[in-house]
mmCIF file of the N, C-alpha and C atoms, coordinates in Angstrom:
data_MODEL
# 
_entry.id   MODEL 
# 
loop_
_atom_site.group_PDB 
_atom_site.id 
_atom_site.type_symbol 
_atom_site.label_atom_id 
_atom_site.label_alt_id 
_atom_site.label_comp_id 
_atom_site.label_asym_id 
_atom_site.label_entity_id 
_atom_site.label_seq_id 
_atom_site.pdbx_PDB_ins_code 
_atom_site.Cartn_x 
_atom_site.Cartn_y 
_atom_site.Cartn_z 
_atom_site.occupancy 
_atom_site.B_iso_or_equiv 
_atom_site.pdbx_formal_charge 
_atom_site.auth_seq_id 
_atom_site.auth_comp_id 
_atom_site.auth_asym_id 
_atom_site.auth_atom_id 
_atom_site.pdbx_PDB_model_num 
ATOM 1   N N  . MET A 1 1  ? 21.537 188.226 118.229 1.00 0.00 ? 1  MET A N  1 
ATOM 2   C CA . MET A 1 1  ? 20.404 187.034 119.468 1.00 0.00 ? 1  MET A CA 1 
ATOM 3   C C  . MET A 1 1  ? 21.540 185.965 120.495 1.00 0.00 ? 1  MET A C  1 
ATOM 4   N N  . ALA A 1 2  ? 20.886 185.531 121.262 1.00 0.00 ? 2  ALA A N  1 
ATOM 5   C CA . ALA A 1 2  ? 21.633 184.560 122.292 1.00 0.00 ? 2  ALA A CA 1 
ATOM 6   C C  . ALA A 1 2  ? 21.497 183.480 121.840 1.00 0.00 ? 2  ALA A C  1 
ATOM 7   N N  . ALA A 1 3  ? 21.893 182.762 121.630 1.00 0.00 ? 3  ALA A N  1 
ATOM 8   C CA . ALA A 1 3  ? 21.656 180.960 121.899 1.00 0.00 ? 3  ALA A CA 1 
ATOM 9   C C  . ALA A 1 3  ? 21.418 180.020 122.872 1.00 0.00 ? 3  ALA A C  1 
ATOM 10  N N  . ILE A 1 4  ? 20.329 180.171 123.318 1.00 0.00 ? 4  ILE A N  1 
ATOM 11  C CA . ILE A 1 4  ? 19.616 179.401 124.276 1.00 0.00 ? 4  ILE A CA 1 
ATOM 12  C C  . ILE A 1 4  ? 19.218 177.455 124.154 1.00 0.00 ? 4  ILE A C  1 
ATOM 13  N N  . ILE A 1 5  ? 20.013 177.003 124.903 1.00 0.00 ? 5  ILE A N  1 
ATOM 14  C CA . ILE A 1 5  ? 19.983 175.627 124.529 1.00 0.00 ? 5  ILE A CA 1 
ATOM 15  C C  . ILE A 1 5  ? 19.737 174.383 126.061 1.00 0.00 ? 5  ILE A C  1 
ATOM 16  N N  . TRP A 1 6  ? 18.865 173.418 125.704 1.00 0.00 ? 6  TRP A N  1 
ATOM 17  C CA . TRP A 1 6  ? 18.874 172.904 126.914 1.00 0.00 ? 6  TRP A CA 1 
ATOM 18  C C  . TRP A 1 6  ? 20.008 171.602 127.127 1.00 0.00 ? 6  TRP A C  1 
ATOM 19  N N  . LYS A 1 7  ? 21.021 171.165 127.888 1.00 0.00 ? 7  LYS A N  1 
ATOM 20  C CA . LYS A 1 7  ? 21.733 170.745 128.050 1.00 0.00 ? 7  LYS A CA 1 
ATOM 21  C C  . LYS A 1 7  ? 21.695 169.470 129.363 1.00 0.00 ? 7  LYS A C  1 
ATOM 22  N N  . THR A 1 8  ? 22.325 168.327 129.173 1.00 0.00 ? 8  THR A N  1 
ATOM 23  C CA . THR A 1 8  ? 22.476 167.321 129.821 1.00 0.00 ? 8  THR A CA 1 
ATOM 24  C C  . THR A 1 8  ? 23.096 167.121 130.517 1.00 0.00 ? 8  THR A C  1 
ATOM 25  N N  . THR A 1 9  ? 23.791 167.480 131.806 1.00 0.00 ? 9  THR A N  1 
ATOM 26  C CA . THR A 1 9  ? 25.202 167.704 132.552 1.00 0.00 ? 9  THR A CA 1 
ATOM 27  C C  . THR A 1 9  ? 24.631 166.763 133.834 1.00 0.00 ? 9  THR A C  1 
ATOM 28  N N  . GLN A 1 10 ? 24.126 165.886 133.609 1.00 0.00 ? 10 GLN A N  1 
ATOM 29  C CA . GLN A 1 10 ? 24.110 164.405 135.165 1.00 0.00 ? 10 GLN A CA 1 
ATOM 30  C C  . GLN A 1 10 ? 22.711 163.742 133.997 1.00 0.00 ? 10 GLN A C  1 
ATOM 31  N N  . THR A 1 11 ? 23.338 162.093 134.540 1.00 0.00 ? 11 THR A N  1 
ATOM 32  C CA . THR A 1 11 ? 22.414 161.140 134.788 1.00 0.00 ? 11 THR A CA 1 
ATOM 33  C C  . THR A 1 11 ? 22.609 160.327 135.243 1.00 0.00 ? 11 THR A C  1 
ATOM 34  N N  . ILE A 1 12 ? 22.206 159.627 136.131 1.00 0.00 ? 12 ILE A N  1 
ATOM 35  C CA . ILE A 1 12 ? 21.712 159.111 137.771 1.00 0.00 ? 12 ILE A CA 1 
ATOM 36  C C  . ILE A 1 12 ? 20.694 157.823 137.232 1.00 0.00 ? 12 ILE A C  1 
ATOM 37  N N  . PHE A 1 13 ? 20.788 157.515 138.419 1.00 0.00 ? 13 PHE A N  1 
ATOM 38  C CA . PHE A 1 13 ? 19.957 156.169 138.058 1.00 0.00 ? 13 PHE A CA 1 
ATOM 39  C C  . PHE A 1 13 ? 19.168 156.143 139.617 1.00 0.00 ? 13 PHE A C  1 
ATOM 40  N N  . CYS A 1 14 ? 17.195 157.042 138.996 1.00 0.00 ? 14 CYS A N  1 
ATOM 41  C CA . CYS A 1 14 ? 16.832 157.192 140.416 1.00 0.00 ? 14 CYS A CA 1 
ATOM 42  C C  . CYS A 1 14 ? 16.190 155.899 141.304 1.00 0.00 ? 14 CYS A C  1 
ATOM 43  N N  . ASP A 1 15 ? 16.747 156.055 142.688 1.00 0.00 ? 15 ASP A N  1 
ATOM 44  C CA . ASP A 1 15 ? 15.803 155.097 143.295 1.00 0.00 ? 15 ASP A CA 1 
ATOM 45  C C  . ASP A 1 15 ? 14.770 154.836 143.275 1.00 0.00 ? 15 ASP A C  1 
ATOM 46  N N  . ARG A 1 16 ? 14.135 156.150 143.472 1.00 0.00 ? 16 ARG A N  1 
ATOM 47  C CA . ARG A 1 16 ? 12.750 156.171 143.383 1.00 0.00 ? 16 ARG A CA 1 
ATOM 48  C C  . ARG A 1 16 ? 12.333 155.862 142.405 1.00 0.00 ? 16 ARG A C  1 
ATOM 49  N N  . ILE A 1 17 ? 12.129 155.885 141.638 1.00 0.00 ? 17 ILE A N  1 
ATOM 50  C CA . ILE A 1 17 ? 12.063 155.520 140.161 1.00 0.00 ? 17 ILE A CA 1 
ATOM 51  C C  . ILE A 1 17 ? 11.937 153.988 139.306 1.00 0.00 ? 17 ILE A C  1 
ATOM 52  N N  . GLN A 1 18 ? 12.702 154.211 139.902 1.00 0.00 ? 18 GLN A N  1 
ATOM 53  C CA . GLN A 1 18 ? 13.825 152.702 139.432 1.00 0.00 ? 18 GLN A CA 1 
ATOM 54  C C  . GLN A 1 18 ? 14.291 153.260 137.605 1.00 0.00 ? 18 GLN A C  1 
ATOM 55  N N  . ALA A 1 19 ? 14.595 153.936 137.651 1.00 0.00 ? 19 ALA A N  1 
ATOM 56  C CA . ALA A 1 19 ? 14.737 154.420 136.141 1.00 0.00 ? 19 ALA A CA 1 
ATOM 57  C C  . ALA A 1 19 ? 15.930 155.449 135.924 1.00 0.00 ? 19 ALA A C  1 
ATOM 58  N N  . GLU A 1 20 ? 16.610 155.576 134.862 1.00 0.00 ? 20 GLU A N  1 
ATOM 59  C CA . GLU A 1 20 ? 17.422 156.760 134.532 1.00 0.00 ? 20 GLU A CA 1 
ATOM 60  C C  . GLU A 1 20 ? 17.029 157.917 134.583 1.00 0.00 ? 20 GLU A C  1 
ATOM 61  N N  . ALA A 1 21 ? 17.853 159.689 134.762 1.00 0.00 ? 21 ALA A N  1 
ATOM 62  C CA . ALA A 1 21 ? 17.051 160.465 135.054 1.00 0.00 ? 21 ALA A CA 1 
ATOM 63  C C  . ALA A 1 21 ? 18.057 161.429 134.791 1.00 0.00 ? 21 ALA A C  1 
ATOM 64  N N  . ASP A 1 22 ? 18.001 162.388 133.843 1.00 0.00 ? 22 ASP A N  1 
ATOM 65  C CA . ASP A 1 22 ? 18.914 163.192 133.018 1.00 0.00 ? 22 ASP A CA 1 
ATOM 66  C C  . ASP A 1 22 ? 18.207 164.505 134.212 1.00 0.00 ? 22 ASP A C  1 
ATOM 67  N N  . LEU A 1 23 ? 19.716 164.813 134.197 1.00 0.00 ? 23 LEU A N  1 
ATOM 68  C CA . LEU A 1 23 ? 19.249 166.714 134.968 1.00 0.00 ? 23 LEU A CA 1 
ATOM 69  C C  . LEU A 1 23 ? 19.330 167.555 133.868 1.00 0.00 ? 23 LEU A C  1 
ATOM 70  N N  . TYR A 1 24 ? 19.084 168.540 133.430 1.00 0.00 ? 24 TYR A N  1 
ATOM 71  C CA . TYR A 1 24 ? 19.218 169.611 132.502 1.00 0.00 ? 24 TYR A CA 1 
ATOM 72  C C  . TYR A 1 24 ? 19.515 170.941 132.698 1.00 0.00 ? 24 TYR A C  1 
ATOM 73  N N  . GLU A 1 25 ? 20.103 171.776 131.721 1.00 0.00 ? 25 GLU A N  1 
ATOM 74  C CA . GLU A 1 25 ? 19.820 172.885 132.329 1.00 0.00 ? 25 GLU A CA 1 
ATOM 75  C C  . GLU A 1 25 ? 19.682 173.873 130.841 1.00 0.00 ? 25 GLU A C  1 
ATOM 76  N N  . GLU A 1 26 ? 18.820 174.793 130.924 1.00 0.00 ? 26 GLU A N  1 
ATOM 77  C CA . GLU A 1 26 ? 18.576 176.296 130.183 1.00 0.00 ? 26 GLU A CA 1 
ATOM 78  C C  . GLU A 1 26 ? 20.143 176.568 130.323 1.00 0.00 ? 26 GLU A C  1 
ATOM 79  N N  . ARG A 1 27 ? 20.944 176.972 128.759 1.00 0.00 ? 27 ARG A N  1 
ATOM 80  C CA . ARG A 1 27 ? 21.739 177.650 128.791 1.00 0.00 ? 27 ARG A CA 1 
ATOM 81  C C  . ARG A 1 27 ? 21.626 178.428 128.435 1.00 0.00 ? 27 ARG A C  1 
ATOM 82  N N  . VAL A 1 28 ? 22.246 179.879 128.095 1.00 0.00 ? 28 VAL A N  1 
ATOM 83  C CA . VAL A 1 28 ? 22.118 180.798 127.429 1.00 0.00 ? 28 VAL A CA 1 
ATOM 84  C C  . VAL A 1 28 ? 23.761 181.720 127.220 1.00 0.00 ? 28 VAL A C  1 
ATOM 85  N N  . TYR A 1 29 ? 23.931 181.839 126.189 1.00 0.00 ? 29 TYR A N  1 
ATOM 86  C CA . TYR A 1 29 ? 24.929 181.678 125.014 1.00 0.00 ? 29 TYR A CA 1 
ATOM 87  C C  . TYR A 1 29 ? 24.968 183.183 124.580 1.00 0.00 ? 29 TYR A C  1 
ATOM 88  N N  . PRO A 1 30 ? 26.147 184.641 124.791 1.00 0.00 ? 30 PRO A N  1 
ATOM 89  C CA . PRO A 1 30 ? 25.723 185.548 124.114 1.00 0.00 ? 30 PRO A CA 1 
ATOM 90  C C  . PRO A 1 30 ? 26.423 185.139 122.823 1.00 0.00 ? 30 PRO A C  1 
ATOM 91  N N  . ASP A 1 31 ? 25.806 186.556 121.663 1.00 0.00 ? 31 ASP A N  1 
ATOM 92  C CA . ASP A 1 31 ? 26.000 186.388 120.323 1.00 0.00 ? 31 ASP A CA 1 
ATOM 93  C C  . ASP A 1 31 ? 27.566 186.904 120.344 1.00 0.00 ? 31 ASP A C  1 
ATOM 94  N N  . GLU A 1 32 ? 28.292 187.575 121.383 1.00 0.00 ? 32 GLU A N  1 
ATOM 95  C CA . GLU A 1 32 ? 29.907 187.595 121.358 1.00 0.00 ? 32 GLU A CA 1 
ATOM 96  C C  . GLU A 1 32 ? 30.334 187.120 122.625 1.00 0.00 ? 32 GLU A C  1 
ATOM 97  N N  . VAL A 1 33 ? 31.480 186.946 122.848 1.00 0.00 ? 33 VAL A N  1 
ATOM 98  C CA . VAL A 1 33 ? 32.612 186.490 124.154 1.00 0.00 ? 33 VAL A CA 1 
ATOM 99  C C  . VAL A 1 33 ? 32.671 188.832 124.622 1.00 0.00 ? 33 VAL A C  1 
ATOM 100 N N  . LEU A 1 34 ? 32.037 188.384 126.276 1.00 0.00 ? 34 LEU A N  1 
ATOM 101 C CA . LEU A 1 34 ? 32.401 189.087 126.858 1.00 0.00 ? 34 LEU A CA 1 
ATOM 102 C C  . LEU A 1 34 ? 34.018 189.887 127.876 1.00 0.00 ? 34 LEU A C  1 
ATOM 103 N N  . PRO A 1 35 ? 35.167 190.005 127.567 1.00 0.00 ? 35 PRO A N  1 
ATOM 104 C CA . PRO A 1 35 ? 35.879 189.724 128.061 1.00 0.00 ? 35 PRO A CA 1 
ATOM 105 C C  . PRO A 1 35 ? 35.422 189.596 129.554 1.00 0.00 ? 35 PRO A C  1 
ATOM 106 N N  . ASP A 1 36 ? 34.988 190.379 130.830 1.00 0.00 ? 36 ASP A N  1 
ATOM 107 C CA . ASP A 1 36 ? 34.854 189.842 131.927 1.00 0.00 ? 36 ASP A CA 1 
ATOM 108 C C  . ASP A 1 36 ? 33.096 189.471 132.455 1.00 0.00 ? 36 ASP A C  1 
ATOM 109 N N  . ALA A 1 37 ? 33.182 188.486 131.367 1.00 0.00 ? 37 ALA A N  1 
ATOM 110 C CA . ALA A 1 37 ? 32.191 187.932 131.889 1.00 0.00 ? 37 ALA A CA 1 
ATOM 111 C C  . ALA A 1 37 ? 32.047 186.561 132.707 1.00 0.00 ? 37 ALA A C  1 
ATOM 112 N N  . GLY A 1 38 ? 33.333 186.776 132.901 1.00 0.00 ? 38 GLY A N  1 
ATOM 113 C CA . GLY A 1 38 ? 33.358 185.034 133.795 1.00 0.00 ? 38 GLY A CA 1 
ATOM 114 C C  . GLY A 1 38 ? 32.992 184.169 132.130 1.00 0.00 ? 38 GLY A C  1 
ATOM 115 N N  . ALA A 1 39 ? 32.485 183.095 132.593 1.00 0.00 ? 39 ALA A N  1 
ATOM 116 C CA . ALA A 1 39 ? 31.540 182.376 132.909 1.00 0.00 ? 39 ALA A CA 1 
ATOM 117 C C  . ALA A 1 39 ? 31.044 182.053 130.706 1.00 0.00 ? 39 ALA A C  1 
ATOM 118 N N  . PRO A 1 40 ? 31.358 181.536 130.171 1.00 0.00 ? 40 PRO A N  1 
ATOM 119 C CA . PRO A 1 40 ? 30.943 181.645 128.804 1.00 0.00 ? 40 PRO A CA 1 
ATOM 120 C C  . PRO A 1 40 ? 28.860 181.233 128.512 1.00 0.00 ? 40 PRO A C  1 
ATOM 121 N N  . TYR A 1 41 ? 28.440 181.210 129.916 1.00 0.00 ? 41 TYR A N  1 
ATOM 122 C CA . TYR A 1 41 ? 27.268 180.745 129.563 1.00 0.00 ? 41 TYR A CA 1 
ATOM 123 C C  . TYR A 1 41 ? 26.407 181.544 130.845 1.00 0.00 ? 41 TYR A C  1 
ATOM 124 N N  . GLN A 1 42 ? 25.041 181.528 130.863 1.00 0.00 ? 42 GLN A N  1 
ATOM 125 C CA . GLN A 1 42 ? 24.503 181.851 132.362 1.00 0.00 ? 42 GLN A CA 1 
ATOM 126 C C  . GLN A 1 42 ? 23.819 180.582 132.170 1.00 0.00 ? 42 GLN A C  1 
ATOM 127 N N  . VAL A 1 43 ? 23.697 180.098 133.438 1.00 0.00 ? 43 VAL A N  1 
ATOM 128 C CA . VAL A 1 43 ? 22.676 178.923 133.843 1.00 0.00 ? 43 VAL A CA 1 
ATOM 129 C C  . VAL A 1 43 ? 21.001 179.361 133.747 1.00 0.00 ? 43 VAL A C  1 
ATOM 130 N N  . ARG A 1 44 ? 20.012 179.156 133.176 1.00 0.00 ? 44 ARG A N  1 
ATOM 131 C CA . ARG A 1 44 ? 19.070 179.903 133.648 1.00 0.00 ? 44 ARG A CA 1 
ATOM 132 C C  . ARG A 1 44 ? 17.537 178.790 134.232 1.00 0.00 ? 44 ARG A C  1 
ATOM 133 N N  . ALA A 1 45 ? 17.794 178.209 134.393 1.00 0.00 ? 45 ALA A N  1 
ATOM 134 C CA . ALA A 1 45 ? 17.260 177.213 134.866 1.00 0.00 ? 45 ALA A CA 1 
ATOM 135 C C  . ALA A 1 45 ? 17.423 175.796 134.830 1.00 0.00 ? 45 ALA A C  1 
ATOM 136 N N  . ARG A 1 46 ? 16.991 174.522 135.574 1.00 0.00 ? 46 ARG A N  1 
ATOM 137 C CA . ARG A 1 46 ? 17.545 173.130 135.355 1.00 0.00 ? 46 ARG A CA 1 
ATOM 138 C C  . ARG A 1 46 ? 16.070 172.024 135.712 1.00 0.00 ? 46 ARG A C  1 
ATOM 139 N N  . ARG A 1 47 ? 16.244 171.275 135.279 1.00 0.00 ? 47 ARG A N  1 
ATOM 140 C CA . ARG A 1 47 ? 14.922 170.264 136.084 1.00 0.00 ? 47 ARG A CA 1 
ATOM 141 C C  . ARG A 1 47 ? 15.701 168.567 134.727 1.00 0.00 ? 47 ARG A C  1 
ATOM 142 N N  . CYS A 1 48 ? 14.837 167.987 135.479 1.00 0.00 ? 48 CYS A N  1 
ATOM 143 C CA . CYS A 1 48 ? 14.990 166.755 135.363 1.00 0.00 ? 48 CYS A CA 1 
ATOM 144 C C  . CYS A 1 48 ? 13.447 166.078 134.186 1.00 0.00 ? 48 CYS A C  1 
ATOM 145 N N  . SER A 1 49 ? 14.771 164.953 133.548 1.00 0.00 ? 49 SER A N  1 
ATOM 146 C CA . SER A 1 49 ? 13.582 164.490 132.478 1.00 0.00 ? 49 SER A CA 1 
ATOM 147 C C  . SER A 1 49 ? 12.879 164.065 133.459 1.00 0.00 ? 49 SER A C  1 
ATOM 148 N N  . GLN A 1 50 ? 12.073 162.866 134.367 1.00 0.00 ? 50 GLN A N  1 
ATOM 149 C CA . GLN A 1 50 ? 11.615 162.168 135.586 1.00 0.00 ? 50 GLN A CA 1 
ATOM 150 C C  . GLN A 1 50 ? 11.176 163.292 136.229 1.00 0.00 ? 50 GLN A C  1 
ATOM 151 N N  . GLY A 1 51 ? 10.828 164.426 136.287 1.00 0.00 ? 51 GLY A N  1 
ATOM 152 C CA . GLY A 1 51 ? 10.276 165.295 136.466 1.00 0.00 ? 51 GLY A CA 1 
ATOM 153 C C  . GLY A 1 51 ? 9.095  165.879 136.684 1.00 0.00 ? 51 GLY A C  1 
ATOM 154 N N  . MET A 1 52 ? 8.493  164.991 135.750 1.00 0.00 ? 52 MET A N  1 
ATOM 155 C CA . MET A 1 52 ? 6.157  164.754 135.489 1.00 0.00 ? 52 MET A CA 1 
ATOM 156 C C  . MET A 1 52 ? 6.031  163.650 136.428 1.00 0.00 ? 52 MET A C  1 
ATOM 157 N N  . GLN A 1 53 ? 6.696  163.028 135.974 1.00 0.00 ? 53 GLN A N  1 
ATOM 158 C CA . GLN A 1 53 ? 6.558  161.631 136.355 1.00 0.00 ? 53 GLN A CA 1 
ATOM 159 C C  . GLN A 1 53 ? 6.175  161.210 137.783 1.00 0.00 ? 53 GLN A C  1 
ATOM 160 N N  . CYS A 1 54 ? 7.436  161.342 138.858 1.00 0.00 ? 54 CYS A N  1 
ATOM 161 C CA . CYS A 1 54 ? 7.402  162.138 139.497 1.00 0.00 ? 54 CYS A CA 1 
ATOM 162 C C  . CYS A 1 54 ? 6.530  162.643 140.422 1.00 0.00 ? 54 CYS A C  1 
ATOM 163 N N  . ASN A 1 55 ? 6.294  163.615 140.013 1.00 0.00 ? 55 ASN A N  1 
ATOM 164 C CA . ASN A 1 55 ? 4.928  164.289 140.838 1.00 0.00 ? 55 ASN A CA 1 
ATOM 165 C C  . ASN A 1 55 ? 3.426  163.525 140.646 1.00 0.00 ? 55 ASN A C  1 
ATOM 166 N N  . LEU A 1 56 ? 3.421  162.720 139.451 1.00 0.00 ? 56 LEU A N  1 
ATOM 167 C CA . LEU A 1 56 ? 1.946  162.484 139.578 1.00 0.00 ? 56 LEU A CA 1 
ATOM 168 C C  . LEU A 1 56 ? 1.746  161.138 139.975 1.00 0.00 ? 56 LEU A C  1 
ATOM 169 N N  . VAL A 1 57 ? 3.545  160.484 140.533 1.00 0.00 ? 57 VAL A N  1 
ATOM 170 C CA . VAL A 1 57 ? 3.029  159.350 141.495 1.00 0.00 ? 57 VAL A CA 1 
ATOM 171 C C  . VAL A 1 57 ? 3.370  159.393 142.853 1.00 0.00 ? 57 VAL A C  1 
ATOM 172 N N  . GLY A 1 58 ? 3.662  160.982 143.280 1.00 0.00 ? 58 GLY A N  1 
ATOM 173 C CA . GLY A 1 58 ? 4.161  161.715 144.600 1.00 0.00 ? 58 GLY A CA 1 
ATOM 174 C C  . GLY A 1 58 ? 5.295  161.404 144.984 1.00 0.00 ? 58 GLY A C  1 
ATOM 175 N N  . HIS A 1 59 ? 6.089  161.549 144.239 1.00 0.00 ? 59 HIS A N  1 
ATOM 176 C CA . HIS A 1 59 ? 7.851  161.278 145.059 1.00 0.00 ? 59 HIS A CA 1 
ATOM 177 C C  . HIS A 1 59 ? 7.562  162.939 145.178 1.00 0.00 ? 59 HIS A C  1 
ATOM 178 N N  . LYS A 1 60 ? 8.484  162.999 146.401 1.00 0.00 ? 60 LYS A N  1 
ATOM 179 C CA . LYS A 1 60 ? 8.899  164.660 146.777 1.00 0.00 ? 60 LYS A CA 1 
ATOM 180 C C  . LYS A 1 60 ? 10.227 164.711 146.231 1.00 0.00 ? 60 LYS A C  1 
ATOM 181 N N  . CYS A 1 61 ? 10.872 166.069 145.107 1.00 0.00 ? 61 CYS A N  1 
ATOM 182 C CA . CYS A 1 61 ? 12.061 166.500 145.336 1.00 0.00 ? 61 CYS A CA 1 
ATOM 183 C C  . CYS A 1 61 ? 12.638 167.760 144.724 1.00 0.00 ? 61 CYS A C  1 
ATOM 184 N N  . ARG A 1 62 ? 14.005 168.125 145.107 1.00 0.00 ? 62 ARG A N  1 
ATOM 185 C CA . ARG A 1 62 ? 13.870 169.168 144.061 1.00 0.00 ? 62 ARG A CA 1 
ATOM 186 C C  . ARG A 1 62 ? 13.969 169.893 142.980 1.00 0.00 ? 62 ARG A C  1 
ATOM 187 N N  . TRP A 1 63 ? 13.860 168.246 141.639 1.00 0.00 ? 63 TRP A N  1 
ATOM 188 C CA . TRP A 1 63 ? 13.724 168.456 140.576 1.00 0.00 ? 63 TRP A CA 1 
ATOM 189 C C  . TRP A 1 63 ? 11.896 168.341 140.249 1.00 0.00 ? 63 TRP A C  1 
ATOM 190 N N  . ALA A 1 64 ? 11.735 168.264 140.899 1.00 0.00 ? 64 ALA A N  1 
ATOM 191 C CA . ALA A 1 64 ? 9.927  167.638 141.194 1.00 0.00 ? 64 ALA A CA 1 
ATOM 192 C C  . ALA A 1 64 ? 9.637  168.954 141.168 1.00 0.00 ? 64 ALA A C  1 
ATOM 193 N N  . GLY A 1 65 ? 9.586  170.070 142.032 1.00 0.00 ? 65 GLY A N  1 
ATOM 194 C CA . GLY A 1 65 ? 9.754  171.257 141.990 1.00 0.00 ? 65 GLY A CA 1 
ATOM 195 C C  . GLY A 1 65 ? 8.588  171.191 143.945 1.00 0.00 ? 65 GLY A C  1 
ATOM 196 N N  . THR A 1 66 ? 8.244  170.385 144.478 1.00 0.00 ? 66 THR A N  1 
ATOM 197 C CA . THR A 1 66 ? 7.779  169.492 145.381 1.00 0.00 ? 66 THR A CA 1 
ATOM 198 C C  . THR A 1 66 ? 8.463  169.754 145.970 1.00 0.00 ? 66 THR A C  1 
ATOM 199 N N  . ASN A 1 67 ? 9.877  169.909 147.010 1.00 0.00 ? 67 ASN A N  1 
ATOM 200 C CA . ASN A 1 67 ? 10.485 169.136 147.554 1.00 0.00 ? 67 ASN A CA 1 
ATOM 201 C C  . ASN A 1 67 ? 11.840 170.593 147.931 1.00 0.00 ? 67 ASN A C  1 
ATOM 202 N N  . PRO A 1 68 ? 12.081 171.125 148.175 1.00 0.00 ? 68 PRO A N  1 
ATOM 203 C CA . PRO A 1 68 ? 13.377 171.509 147.552 1.00 0.00 ? 68 PRO A CA 1 
ATOM 204 C C  . PRO A 1 68 ? 14.556 171.257 148.103 1.00 0.00 ? 68 PRO A C  1 
ATOM 205 N N  . VAL A 1 69 ? 14.592 170.667 149.285 1.00 0.00 ? 69 VAL A N  1 
ATOM 206 C CA . VAL A 1 69 ? 15.724 169.398 150.170 1.00 0.00 ? 69 VAL A CA 1 
ATOM 207 C C  . VAL A 1 69 ? 16.796 168.514 149.529 1.00 0.00 ? 69 VAL A C  1 
ATOM 208 N N  . TYR A 1 70 ? 15.858 168.223 149.612 1.00 0.00 ? 70 TYR A N  1 
ATOM 209 C CA . TYR A 1 70 ? 15.972 166.507 148.675 1.00 0.00 ? 70 TYR A CA 1 
ATOM 210 C C  . TYR A 1 70 ? 16.617 166.834 147.244 1.00 0.00 ? 70 TYR A C  1 
ATOM 211 N N  . ASP A 1 71 ? 17.828 166.337 147.007 1.00 0.00 ? 71 ASP A N  1 
ATOM 212 C CA . ASP A 1 71 ? 18.822 166.923 145.285 1.00 0.00 ? 71 ASP A CA 1 
ATOM 213 C C  . ASP A 1 71 ? 18.625 165.121 145.546 1.00 0.00 ? 71 ASP A C  1 
ATOM 214 N N  . PRO A 1 72 ? 18.497 164.529 144.553 1.00 0.00 ? 72 PRO A N  1 
ATOM 215 C CA . PRO A 1 72 ? 19.105 162.999 144.211 1.00 0.00 ? 72 PRO A CA 1 
ATOM 216 C C  . PRO A 1 72 ? 19.934 163.296 143.210 1.00 0.00 ? 72 PRO A C  1 
ATOM 217 N N  . PHE A 1 73 ? 20.692 164.145 142.386 1.00 0.00 ? 73 PHE A N  1 
ATOM 218 C CA . PHE A 1 73 ? 21.657 164.763 141.671 1.00 0.00 ? 73 PHE A CA 1 
ATOM 219 C C  . PHE A 1 73 ? 22.487 164.622 142.864 1.00 0.00 ? 73 PHE A C  1 
ATOM 220 N N  . ASN A 1 74 ? 22.289 165.122 143.692 1.00 0.00 ? 74 ASN A N  1 
ATOM 221 C CA . ASN A 1 74 ? 23.358 165.844 144.824 1.00 0.00 ? 74 ASN A CA 1 
ATOM 222 C C  . ASN A 1 74 ? 23.798 164.819 145.835 1.00 0.00 ? 74 ASN A C  1 
ATOM 223 N N  . VAL A 1 75 ? 23.265 163.121 145.673 1.00 0.00 ? 75 VAL A N  1 
ATOM 224 C CA . VAL A 1 75 ? 23.544 162.511 146.909 1.00 0.00 ? 75 VAL A CA 1 
ATOM 225 C C  . VAL A 1 75 ? 25.067 161.848 147.101 1.00 0.00 ? 75 VAL A C  1 
ATOM 226 N N  . THR A 1 76 ? 25.498 161.058 147.822 1.00 0.00 ? 76 THR A N  1 
ATOM 227 C CA . THR A 1 76 ? 26.430 160.752 147.634 1.00 0.00 ? 76 THR A CA 1 
ATOM 228 C C  . THR A 1 76 ? 26.922 159.476 148.266 1.00 0.00 ? 76 THR A C  1 
ATOM 229 N N  . PRO A 1 77 ? 26.866 158.596 147.676 1.00 0.00 ? 77 PRO A N  1 
ATOM 230 C CA . PRO A 1 77 ? 26.975 157.146 148.075 1.00 0.00 ? 77 PRO A CA 1 
ATOM 231 C C  . PRO A 1 77 ? 27.590 156.955 149.263 1.00 0.00 ? 77 PRO A C  1 
ATOM 232 N N  . GLY A 1 78 ? 26.989 156.165 150.745 1.00 0.00 ? 78 GLY A N  1 
ATOM 233 C CA . GLY A 1 78 ? 27.162 156.189 151.593 1.00 0.00 ? 78 GLY A CA 1 
ATOM 234 C C  . GLY A 1 78 ? 27.744 154.591 151.541 1.00 0.00 ? 78 GLY A C  1 
# 
């Protein structure tokens, strides 16, 4: 049976909510290593630790599920 875990992949200070936010990936690791599989796991889903709070106060971003264009984890400082 495959192992499924949620892993923190990135932590940022989100300017919109003025707090730290973690980006999680749901990773699926196979029972046995396949020779031509490439990566040792597959990413099944991603979510933000603050996504629900952002939805409640009306912030819109990719990880809150309301704006697929804005990704606070992929913003380069200018």
